[in-house]
VOBA-807507 format. One record per residue: residue in one letter; z, x negated, y of N, C-alpha, C in turn. Coordinates in nm, 3 decimals, padded with zeros to 5 digits, m for minus. Atoms other than C-alpha are relative to their C-alpha. Layout:
BEGIN
@resn A&n_c3 Z&n_c1 X&n_c2 Y&ca_c3 Z&ca_c1 X&ca_c2 Y&c_c3 Z&c_c1 X&c_c2 Y
...
//
This chain:
BEGIN
@resn M&n_c3 m00.013&n_c1 00.103&n_c2 00.112&ca_c3 m00.850&ca_c1 00.531&ca_c2 02.190&c_c3 00.021&c_c1 00.070&c_c2 m00.151
@resn M&n_c3 m00.057&n_c1 m00.089&n_c2 00.124&ca_c3 m00.810&ca_c1 00.651&ca_c2 01.824&c_c3 00.147&c_c1 m00.075&c_c2 m00.076
@resn E&n_c3 m00.121&n_c1 00.026&n_c2 00.071&ca_c3 m00.463&ca_c1 00.643&ca_c2 01.670&c_c3 m00.021&c_c1 m00.094&c_c2 m00.083
@resn A&n_c3 00.016&n_c1 00.126&n_c2 00.115&ca_c3 m00.421&ca_c1 00.315&ca_c2 01.447&c_c3 00.130&c_c1 00.078&c_c2 m00.112
@resn F&n_c3 m00.109&n_c1 m00.006&n_c2 00.102&ca_c3 m00.243&ca_c1 00.405&ca_c2 01.102&c_c3 m00.033&c_c1 m00.064&c_c2 m00.112
@resn L&n_c3 00.026&n_c1 00.034&n_c2 00.117&ca_c3 m00.240&ca_c1 00.290&ca_c2 00.765&c_c3 m00.043&c_c1 00.089&c_c2 m00.099
@resn V&n_c3 00.036&n_c1 m00.060&n_c2 00.103&ca_c3 m00.414&ca_c1 00.396&ca_c2 00.464&c_c3 00.016&c_c1 m00.072&c_c2 m00.131
@resn I&n_c3 m00.026&n_c1 00.090&n_c2 00.115&ca_c3 m00.331&ca_c1 00.302&ca_c2 00.102&c_c3 m00.149&c_c1 m00.022&c_c2 m00.062
@resn N&n_c3 00.095&n_c1 00.032&n_c2 00.036&ca_c3 m00.617&ca_c1 00.119&ca_c2 m00.043&c_c3 m00.032&c_c1 m00.068&c_c2 m00.159
@resn Y&n_c3 00.006&n_c1 00.101&n_c2 00.120&ca_c3 m00.542&ca_c1 m00.083&ca_c2 m00.332&c_c3 00.151&c_c1 00.035&c_c2 m00.072
@resn L&n_c3 m00.107&n_c1 m00.053&n_c2 00.087&ca_c3 m00.283&ca_c1 00.030&ca_c2 m00.627&c_c3 m00.023&c_c1 m00.101&c_c2 m00.142
@resn V&n_c3 m00.038&n_c1 00.088&n_c2 00.147&ca_c3 m00.201&ca_c1 m00.222&ca_c2 m00.933&c_c3 00.150&c_c1 00.065&c_c2 m00.038
@resn V&n_c3 m00.099&n_c1 m00.062&n_c2 00.074&ca_c3 00.043&ca_c1 m00.038&ca_c2 m01.184&c_c3 m00.022&c_c1 m00.033&c_c2 m00.125
@resn E&n_c3 00.022&n_c1 00.037&n_c2 00.122&ca_c3 00.118&ca_c1 m00.231&ca_c2 m01.477&c_c3 00.175&c_c1 00.022&c_c2 m00.054
@resn K&n_c3 m00.123&n_c1 m00.037&n_c2 00.054&ca_c3 00.443&ca_c1 m00.237&ca_c2 m01.702&c_c3 00.147&c_c1 m00.051&c_c2 00.074
@resn E&n_c3 m00.111&n_c1 00.046&n_c2 m00.101&ca_c3 00.645&ca_c1 m00.454&ca_c2 m01.484&c_c3 m00.055&c_c1 m00.036&c_c2 00.133
@resn L&n_c3 00.051&n_c1 00.000&n_c2 m00.153&ca_c3 00.430&ca_c1 m00.462&ca_c2 m01.150&c_c3 m00.059&c_c1 00.112&c_c2 00.051
@resn V&n_c3 00.068&n_c1 m00.104&n_c2 m00.058&ca_c3 00.361&ca_c1 m00.229&ca_c2 m00.898&c_c3 m00.027&c_c1 m00.070&c_c2 00.109
@resn L&n_c3 00.019&n_c1 00.058&n_c2 m00.104&ca_c3 00.178&ca_c1 m00.341&ca_c2 m00.623&c_c3 m00.074&c_c1 00.149&c_c2 00.106
@resn V&n_c3 00.091&n_c1 m00.112&n_c2 m00.086&ca_c3 00.053&ca_c1 m00.119&ca_c2 m00.307&c_c3 m00.050&c_c1 m00.050&c_c2 00.136
@resn G&n_c3 00.031&n_c1 00.055&n_c2 m00.086&ca_c3 m00.184&ca_c1 m00.219&ca_c2 m00.064&c_c3 m00.080&c_c1 00.070&c_c2 00.117
@resn A&n_c3 00.031&n_c1 m00.095&n_c2 m00.114&ca_c3 m00.298&ca_c1 m00.081&ca_c2 00.297&c_c3 m00.092&c_c1 m00.074&c_c2 00.066
@resn T&n_c3 00.075&n_c1 00.049&n_c2 m00.048&ca_c3 m00.576&ca_c1 m00.107&ca_c2 00.501&c_c3 00.025&c_c1 00.103&c_c2 00.152
@resn D&n_c3 m00.029&n_c1 m00.091&n_c2 m00.113&ca_c3 m00.590&ca_c1 00.027&ca_c2 00.862&c_c3 m00.130&c_c1 00.143&c_c2 00.003
@resn N&n_c3 00.069&n_c1 m00.121&n_c2 00.011&ca_c3 m00.785&ca_c1 00.376&ca_c2 00.927&c_c3 m00.151&c_c1 m00.013&c_c2 00.007
@resn Q&n_c3 00.153&n_c1 00.026&n_c2 m00.016&ca_c3 m01.116&ca_c1 00.232&ca_c2 01.105&c_c3 m00.068&c_c1 m00.051&c_c2 m00.122
@resn R&n_c3 00.064&n_c1 00.031&n_c2 00.110&ca_c3 m01.166&ca_c1 00.025&ca_c2 00.814&c_c3 m00.055&c_c1 00.077&c_c2 m00.105
@resn W&n_c3 00.039&n_c1 m00.123&n_c2 00.102&ca_c3 m01.116&ca_c1 00.320&ca_c2 00.573&c_c3 m00.097&c_c1 00.068&c_c2 00.022
@resn D&n_c3 00.092&n_c1 m00.114&n_c2 m00.009&ca_c3 m01.333&ca_c1 00.539&ca_c2 00.740&c_c3 m00.133&c_c1 m00.087&c_c2 m00.006
@resn W&n_c3 00.134&n_c1 00.033&n_c2 00.013&ca_c3 m01.616&ca_c1 00.272&ca_c2 00.777&c_c3 m00.031&c_c1 m00.036&c_c2 m00.144
@resn D&n_c3 00.024&n_c1 m00.017&n_c2 00.168&ca_c3 m01.581&ca_c1 00.239&ca_c2 00.397&c_c3 m00.053&c_c1 00.092&c_c2 m00.064
@resn I&n_c3 00.038&n_c1 m00.098&n_c2 00.093&ca_c3 m01.601&ca_c1 00.547&ca_c2 00.288&c_c3 m00.127&c_c1 00.070&c_c2 00.073
@resn K&n_c3 00.096&n_c1 m00.026&n_c2 m00.060&ca_c3 m01.865&ca_c1 00.624&ca_c2 00.540&c_c3 m00.135&c_c1 m00.074&c_c2 m00.053
@resn E&n_c3 00.087&n_c1 00.080&n_c2 00.055&ca_c3 m02.064&ca_c1 00.370&ca_c2 00.374&c_c3 m00.047&c_c1 00.042&c_c2 m00.127
@resn G&n_c3 m00.038&n_c1 m00.049&n_c2 00.140&ca_c3 m02.006&ca_c1 00.574&ca_c2 00.039&c_c3 00.056&c_c1 m00.088&c_c2 m00.069
@resn Y&n_c3 m00.092&n_c1 00.069&n_c2 00.062&ca_c3 m01.763&ca_c1 00.326&ca_c2 m00.068&c_c3 00.135&c_c1 00.084&c_c2 m00.027
@resn S&n_c3 m00.128&n_c1 m00.079&n_c2 00.047&ca_c3 m01.410&ca_c1 00.437&ca_c2 m00.240&c_c3 00.099&c_c1 m00.022&c_c2 00.109
@resn G&n_c3 m00.131&n_c1 00.032&n_c2 m00.115&ca_c3 m01.198&ca_c1 00.272&ca_c2 00.057&c_c3 00.066&c_c1 m00.088&c_c2 m00.056
@resn A&n_c3 m00.095&n_c1 00.100&n_c2 00.027&ca_c3 m01.072&ca_c1 00.017&ca_c2 m00.165&c_c3 m00.072&c_c1 m00.149&c_c2 00.049
@resn D&n_c3 00.086&n_c1 00.156&n_c2 m00.015&ca_c3 m01.338&ca_c1 m00.250&ca_c2 m00.068&c_c3 00.073&c_c1 m00.022&c_c2 00.153
@resn A&n_c3 m00.049&n_c1 00.036&n_c2 m00.155&ca_c3 m01.183&ca_c1 m00.215&ca_c2 00.328&c_c3 00.102&c_c1 m00.132&c_c2 m00.014
@resn K&n_c3 m00.092&n_c1 00.118&n_c2 00.001&ca_c3 m00.988&ca_c1 m00.543&ca_c2 00.400&c_c3 00.137&c_c1 00.065&c_c2 00.007
@resn T&n_c3 m00.155&n_c1 m00.063&n_c2 00.026&ca_c3 m00.635&ca_c1 m00.460&ca_c2 00.267&c_c3 00.087&c_c1 m00.134&c_c2 00.089
@resn L&n_c3 m00.088&n_c1 00.107&n_c2 m00.079&ca_c3 m00.391&ca_c1 m00.613&ca_c2 00.537&c_c3 00.151&c_c1 00.006&c_c2 m00.028
@resn V&n_c3 m00.110&n_c1 00.009&n_c2 00.047&ca_c3 m00.101&ca_c1 m00.550&ca_c2 00.389&c_c3 00.064&c_c1 00.011&c_c2 m00.150
@resn L&n_c3 m00.031&n_c1 m00.041&n_c2 00.166&ca_c3 00.055&ca_c1 m00.552&ca_c2 00.036&c_c3 00.134&c_c1 m00.011&c_c2 m00.059
@resn V&n_c3 m00.152&n_c1 00.027&n_c2 00.021&ca_c3 00.391&ca_c1 m00.499&ca_c2 m00.110&c_c3 00.007&c_c1 m00.002&c_c2 m00.154
@resn T&n_c3 m00.011&n_c1 00.036&n_c2 00.140&ca_c3 00.490&ca_c1 m00.580&ca_c2 m00.450&c_c3 00.132&c_c1 00.013&c_c2 m00.064
@resn L&n_c3 m00.135&n_c1 m00.024&n_c2 00.062&ca_c3 00.775&ca_c1 m00.474&ca_c2 m00.707&c_c3 m00.012&c_c1 m00.075&c_c2 m00.155
@resn E&n_c3 00.013&n_c1 00.065&n_c2 00.135&ca_c3 00.806&ca_c1 m00.678&ca_c2 m01.014&c_c3 00.124&c_c1 m00.003&c_c2 m00.108
@resn G&n_c3 m00.129&n_c1 00.003&n_c2 00.095&ca_c3 01.042&ca_c1 m00.652&ca_c2 m01.294&c_c3 00.013&c_c1 00.154&c_c2 m00.087
@resn D&n_c3 m00.038&n_c1 m00.156&n_c2 00.105&ca_c3 01.162&ca_c1 m00.389&ca_c2 m01.559&c_c3 00.116&c_c1 00.082&c_c2 00.068
@resn L&n_c3 m00.115&n_c1 m00.069&n_c2 m00.042&ca_c3 01.381&ca_c1 m00.123&ca_c2 m01.458&c_c3 00.127&c_c1 m00.010&c_c2 m00.105
@resn N&n_c3 m00.104&n_c1 00.012&n_c2 00.108&ca_c3 01.570&ca_c1 m00.156&ca_c2 m01.768&c_c3 00.066&c_c1 m00.136&c_c2 m00.014
@resn S&n_c3 m00.056&n_c1 00.149&n_c2 00.006&ca_c3 01.643&ca_c1 m00.527&ca_c2 m01.700&c_c3 00.114&c_c1 m00.044&c_c2 00.057
@resn K&n_c3 m00.080&n_c1 00.037&n_c2 m00.080&ca_c3 01.962&ca_c1 m00.667&ca_c2 m01.604&c_c3 00.015&c_c1 m00.117&c_c2 00.105
@resn Y&n_c3 00.024&n_c1 00.049&n_c2 m00.110&ca_c3 01.795&ca_c1 m00.839&ca_c2 m01.346&c_c3 m00.077&c_c1 00.050&c_c2 00.106
@resn A&n_c3 00.050&n_c1 m00.068&n_c2 m00.097&ca_c3 01.704&ca_c1 m00.734&ca_c2 m01.002&c_c3 m00.139&c_c1 00.014&c_c2 00.011
@resn I&n_c3 00.132&n_c1 00.016&n_c2 m00.027&ca_c3 01.351&ca_c1 m00.623&ca_c2 m00.935&c_c3 m00.027&c_c1 m00.066&c_c2 00.109
@resn Q&n_c3 00.072&n_c1 00.076&n_c2 m00.111&ca_c3 01.163&ca_c1 m00.851&ca_c2 m00.695&c_c3 m00.056&c_c1 00.054&c_c2 00.091
@resn E&n_c3 00.101&n_c1 m00.077&n_c2 m00.057&ca_c3 01.027&ca_c1 m00.718&ca_c2 m00.394&c_c3 m00.059&c_c1 m00.113&c_c2 00.087
@resn E&n_c3 00.082&n_c1 00.118&n_c2 m00.080&ca_c3 00.771&ca_c1 m00.909&ca_c2 m00.180&c_c3 m00.128&c_c1 00.066&c_c2 00.089
@resn A&n_c3 00.093&n_c1 m00.090&n_c2 m00.099&ca_c3 00.536&ca_c1 m00.834&ca_c2 00.111&c_c3 m00.075&c_c1 m00.138&c_c2 m00.001
@resn Q&n_c3 00.073&n_c1 00.065&n_c2 m00.020&ca_c3 00.237&ca_c1 m01.014&ca_c2 00.190&c_c3 m00.099&c_c1 00.058&c_c2 00.096
@resn F&n_c3 00.098&n_c1 m00.058&n_c2 m00.079&ca_c3 00.008&ca_c1 m01.003&ca_c2 00.504&c_c3 m00.133&c_c1 m00.077&c_c2 00.000
@resn H&n_c3 00.137&n_c1 00.082&n_c2 m00.001&ca_c3 m00.373&ca_c1 m01.072&ca_c2 00.532&c_c3 m00.024&c_c1 00.037&c_c2 00.162
@resn C&n_c3 00.046&n_c1 m00.011&n_c2 m00.146&ca_c3 m00.382&ca_c1 m01.072&ca_c2 00.931&c_c3 00.056&c_c1 m00.101&c_c2 00.051
@resn A&n_c3 m00.053&n_c1 00.115&n_c2 m00.096&ca_c3 m00.361&ca_c1 m01.349&ca_c2 01.194&c_c3 00.118&c_c1 00.044&c_c2 00.089
@resn P&n_c3 m00.087&n_c1 00.000&n_c2 m00.095&ca_c3 m00.088&ca_c1 m01.407&ca_c2 01.430&c_c3 m00.073&c_c1 00.037&c_c2 00.115
@resn G&n_c3 00.098&n_c1 m00.032&n_c2 m00.148&ca_c3 m00.222&ca_c1 m01.205&ca_c2 01.764&c_c3 m00.091&c_c1 00.098&c_c2 m00.033
@resn D&n_c3 00.083&n_c1 m00.108&n_c2 00.033&ca_c3 m00.425&ca_c1 m00.961&ca_c2 01.566&c_c3 00.102&c_c1 00.112&c_c2 00.022
@resn P&n_c3 m00.083&n_c1 m00.096&n_c2 m00.034&ca_c3 m00.308&ca_c1 m00.626&ca_c2 01.680&c_c3 00.018&c_c1 00.097&c_c2 m00.110
@resn L&n_c3 m00.024&n_c1 m00.075&n_c2 00.115&ca_c3 m00.309&ca_c1 m00.465&ca_c2 01.331&c_c3 00.113&c_c1 m00.059&c_c2 m00.082
@resn R&n_c3 m00.100&n_c1 00.059&n_c2 00.070&ca_c3 m00.048&ca_c1 m00.716&ca_c2 01.213&c_c3 00.138&c_c1 00.051&c_c2 00.038
@resn K&n_c3 m00.074&n_c1 m00.074&n_c2 m00.037&ca_c3 00.202&ca_c1 m00.530&ca_c2 01.411&c_c3 00.013&c_c1 00.160&c_c2 m00.102
@resn L&n_c3 00.009&n_c1 m00.112&n_c2 00.057&ca_c3 00.092&ca_c1 m00.210&ca_c2 01.270&c_c3 00.051&c_c1 m00.041&c_c2 m00.153
@resn A&n_c3 m00.051&n_c1 00.038&n_c2 00.110&ca_c3 00.134&ca_c1 m00.360&ca_c2 00.922&c_c3 00.116&c_c1 m00.021&c_c2 m00.027
@resn M&n_c3 m00.142&n_c1 00.056&n_c2 00.005&ca_c3 00.471&ca_c1 m00.518&ca_c2 00.958&c_c3 00.083&c_c1 00.145&c_c2 00.030
@resn N&n_c3 m00.055&n_c1 m00.129&n_c2 m00.029&ca_c3 00.599&ca_c1 m00.167&ca_c2 01.116&c_c3 00.015&c_c1 00.079&c_c2 m00.131
@resn H&n_c3 00.006&n_c1 m00.108&n_c2 00.119&ca_c3 00.524&ca_c1 00.026&ca_c2 00.790&c_c3 00.037&c_c1 m00.066&c_c2 m00.151
@resn L&n_c3 m00.038&n_c1 00.071&n_c2 00.111&ca_c3 00.662&ca_c1 m00.214&ca_c2 00.545&c_c3 00.103&c_c1 00.100&c_c2 m00.085
@resn Y&n_c3 m00.078&n_c1 m00.083&n_c2 00.101&ca_c3 00.939&ca_c1 00.039&ca_c2 00.448&c_c3 m00.059&c_c1 00.090&c_c2 m00.075
@resn E&n_c3 00.085&n_c1 m00.104&n_c2 00.076&ca_c3 00.708&ca_c1 00.322&ca_c2 00.377&c_c3 m00.069&c_c1 m00.036&c_c2 m00.115
@resn L&n_c3 00.073&n_c1 00.049&n_c2 00.151&ca_c3 00.497&ca_c1 00.097&ca_c2 00.130&c_c3 00.078&c_c1 m00.027&c_c2 m00.089
@resn F&n_c3 m00.113&n_c1 00.044&n_c2 00.151&ca_c3 00.804&ca_c1 m00.017&ca_c2 m00.071&c_c3 00.061&c_c1 00.144&c_c2 m00.033
@resn E&n_c3 m00.037&n_c1 m00.141&n_c2 m00.002&ca_c3 00.899&ca_c1 00.353&ca_c2 m00.043&c_c3 m00.063&c_c1 00.058&c_c2 m00.110
@resn I&n_c3 00.078&n_c1 m00.050&n_c2 00.102&ca_c3 00.607&ca_c1 00.442&ca_c2 m00.238&c_c3 m00.037&c_c1 m00.073&c_c2 m00.097
@resn A&n_c3 00.005&n_c1 00.065&n_c2 00.099&ca_c3 00.590&ca_c1 00.169&ca_c2 m00.467&c_c3 00.100&c_c1 00.013&c_c2 m00.105
@resn W&n_c3 m00.104&n_c1 m00.038&n_c2 00.100&ca_c3 00.953&ca_c1 00.247&ca_c2 m00.579&c_c3 m00.036&c_c1 00.157&c_c2 m00.058
@resn K&n_c3 00.044&n_c1 m00.122&n_c2 00.036&ca_c3 00.825&ca_c1 00.604&ca_c2 m00.611&c_c3 m00.078&c_c1 00.011&c_c2 m00.156
@resn I&n_c3 00.080&n_c1 00.003&n_c2 00.078&ca_c3 00.569&ca_c1 00.497&ca_c2 m00.848&c_c3 00.086&c_c1 m00.059&c_c2 m00.134
@resn K&n_c3 m00.078&n_c1 00.089&n_c2 00.102&ca_c3 00.811&ca_c1 00.243&ca_c2 m01.059&c_c3 00.107&c_c1 00.083&c_c2 m00.045
@resn R&n_c3 m00.104&n_c1 m00.058&n_c2 00.056&ca_c3 01.099&ca_c1 00.470&ca_c2 m01.081&c_c3 m00.073&c_c1 00.160&c_c2 m00.071
@resn G&n_c3 00.061&n_c1 m00.142&n_c2 00.039&ca_c3 00.867&ca_c1 00.798&ca_c2 m01.156&c_c3 m00.102&c_c1 m00.046&c_c2 m00.141
@resn H&n_c3 00.101&n_c1 00.009&n_c2 00.139&ca_c3 00.685&ca_c1 00.586&ca_c2 m01.462&c_c3 m00.125&c_c1 00.038&c_c2 00.027
@resn L&n_c3 00.148&n_c1 m00.050&n_c2 m00.004&ca_c3 00.333&ca_c1 00.672&ca_c2 m01.317&c_c3 m00.084&c_c1 m00.118&c_c2 m00.053
@resn D&n_c3 00.067&n_c1 00.088&n_c2 00.060&ca_c3 00.057&ca_c1 00.525&ca_c2 m01.483&c_c3 m00.072&c_c1 m00.008&c_c2 00.135
@resn K&n_c3 00.113&n_c1 00.057&n_c2 m00.115&ca_c3 m00.253&ca_c1 00.367&ca_c2 m01.277&c_c3 m00.086&c_c1 00.131&c_c2 00.044
@resn I&n_c3 00.061&n_c1 m00.143&n_c2 m00.025&ca_c3 m00.432&ca_c1 00.725&ca_c2 m01.297&c_c3 00.066&c_c1 00.069&c_c2 00.066
@resn T&n_c3 m00.090&n_c1 m00.113&n_c2 m00.051&ca_c3 m00.148&ca_c1 00.942&ca_c2 m01.170&c_c3 00.013&c_c1 m00.079&c_c2 00.152
@resn A&n_c3 m00.018&n_c1 00.040&n_c2 m00.163&ca_c3 m00.065&ca_c1 00.699&ca_c2 m00.871&c_c3 m00.125&c_c1 m00.006&c_c2 00.074
@resn R&n_c3 00.121&n_c1 00.007&n_c2 m00.091&ca_c3 m00.418&ca_c1 00.650&ca_c2 m00.763&c_c3 m00.016&c_c1 00.160&c_c2 00.070
@resn Q&n_c3 00.026&n_c1 m00.152&n_c2 m00.051&ca_c3 m00.450&ca_c1 01.068&ca_c2 m00.751&c_c3 00.093&c_c1 m00.001&c_c2 00.099
@resn L&n_c3 m00.100&n_c1 m00.045&n_c2 m00.108&ca_c3 m00.124&ca_c1 01.064&ca_c2 m00.565&c_c3 00.006&c_c1 m00.080&c_c2 00.132
@resn Y&n_c3 m00.024&n_c1 00.073&n_c2 m00.126&ca_c3 m00.140&ca_c1 00.799&ca_c2 m00.316&c_c3 m00.113&c_c1 m00.083&c_c2 00.053
@resn M&n_c3 00.161&n_c1 00.084&n_c2 m00.031&ca_c3 m00.534&ca_c1 00.632&ca_c2 m00.303&c_c3 m00.008&c_c1 00.103&c_c2 00.106
@resn G&n_c3 00.055&n_c1 m00.065&n_c2 m00.133&ca_c3 m00.631&ca_c1 00.738&ca_c2 00.073&c_c3 00.124&c_c1 00.056&c_c2 00.036
@resn F&n_c3 m00.135&n_c1 m00.072&n_c2 m00.080&ca_c3 m00.259&ca_c1 00.841&ca_c2 00.136&c_c3 00.017&c_c1 m00.093&c_c2 00.188
@resn E&n_c3 00.002&n_c1 00.052&n_c2 m00.177&ca_c3 m00.212&ca_c1 00.805&ca_c2 00.551&c_c3 00.160&c_c1 m00.015&c_c2 00.024
@resn I&n_c3 m00.127&n_c1 00.064&n_c2 m00.094&ca_c3 00.100&ca_c1 00.614&ca_c2 00.685&c_c3 00.001&c_c1 m00.011&c_c2 00.137
@resn R&n_c3 00.022&n_c1 00.046&n_c2 m00.167&ca_c3 00.146&ca_c1 00.709&ca_c2 01.034&c_c3 00.141&c_c1 00.013&c_c2 00.022
@resn D&n_c3 m00.150&n_c1 00.027&n_c2 m00.013&ca_c3 00.544&ca_c1 00.763&ca_c2 01.037&c_c3 00.073&c_c1 00.014&c_c2 m00.120
@resn N&n_c3 m00.104&n_c1 m00.005&n_c2 00.160&ca_c3 00.851&ca_c1 00.736&ca_c2 00.796&c_c3 m00.011&c_c1 00.112&c_c2 m00.070
@resn I&n_c3 00.032&n_c1 m00.146&n_c2 00.112&ca_c3 00.802&ca_c1 00.949&ca_c2 00.481&c_c3 00.129&c_c1 m00.026&c_c2 m00.042
@resn D&n_c3 m00.090&n_c1 m00.047&n_c2 00.071&ca_c3 01.064&ca_c1 01.092&ca_c2 00.287&c_c3 m00.008&c_c1 m00.043&c_c2 m00.154
//
């Protein structure tokens, strides 16, 4: 059986918003083999940071899941929230633009905890 892991397939980077989404590696592979970018693969989990680093208000963090209870990929998505938020924070704190964030993280595999 093939190892299941997440692959970042969706990024939004704006002044006060960073959104990082991921799919599973099988959906990613299917999309790539069909000649697409991987971005069209079903996104299972999204994490969002909203707010300005220079504001006196806290940055809001949010997670969304797009897999039903009982779906075996739901556990995979939930188990890697920390890693997804860490990537979102690296983008936010690094003041990365959309192009740089895509170059660094589009297709990034999340198999275990990252530093």
